[in-house]
N, C-alpha and C positions, 0 to 999 in steps of 0.2 A: 186341817184342810178346809178351804172355804166352801161355801155352798155351791158355787159355780164349778169348782174343781171336782167336788163329789158328784155333781150332776153329769159332768163330762165323763168321769170314770164309770158311772152307772150306764151311760149311753154306750160306751165302749164295751162294757160287759154284755149288754143286751145283744150287740152285734156278734159276740163270740160265744153264744150259747151252743151247747152240744146239739140240740135239736130245736125245731121251730115250736114256739109256744102255741097254745090254742088260739083260735080266732078271737075269742073273748078277751084273752090276755093281750093279744096283739093290739086290739082296738083300745084297750085301757092304757097300755103303755104309749101308744101313738098319741092319744088325747092328752095325756099328762105331759108328754114331751112338748107337744105343740103349745099347750097352755103355759108351760114353764118357759119356753123359749120365745114365743111370739106374743102370748096374751090371748085375749078373747078372739074368737073366730073373726076373720076379717075378709072373707071371700064369700061369694055367692055359693049356694048349695048346688052341687053338680046336677046335671040333667037326669031324667028318669032311666036312661040306658046305662049310666055309670053306677052300677050297684056297689062296687067296692068304694068308689069315691064318695058316694052318699053315706055309706056306713062309717067311713072315716070322718067325714064332715059332721055327721050326727054325734059321733062319740066326742069329737072336739067341742062341738057346740054345747054338749051336755056339761062341760066344765066351765061354761061362761060365768064370769063373776069370781072365780077362784083366783086368789092372788098368785102371781107368778112364783114367788118364793114358796108358798104352800104347795103349789103344783110340783115344783122341783123336789120338795121333801117327799111328797107322795110318790113321785116317779122313782126316786132313789130307793124308797122302801119296796115298791113293786118290783123294781129291777133286782133287788137283793133277794126277794122271795122267789123270783124266777131262777136266779143263780143257785139258790139253795135247793130248789126242786128239780132243776134240769141239769145244772152243772155247766162249767165252761169247757171249751175245746182244749 
């Protein structure tokens, strides 16, 4: 299976977890997904009233410089750890 196929399968698994992961895990998985699929952050940081948007932007920005393939590999590993600890529906 190619890296992109494994990345898509991991994303599907994350959508089908039995329960919602912790906010910390959600931010990590979001940042790795965005870095793996888009690359370095390419938008302005949300305004001060958008707390959720800022947290997501900051998490993604923290991955700046990480190669997309490396981000995909880390995403796949993180998704698998969530599947192992939470399980799938």
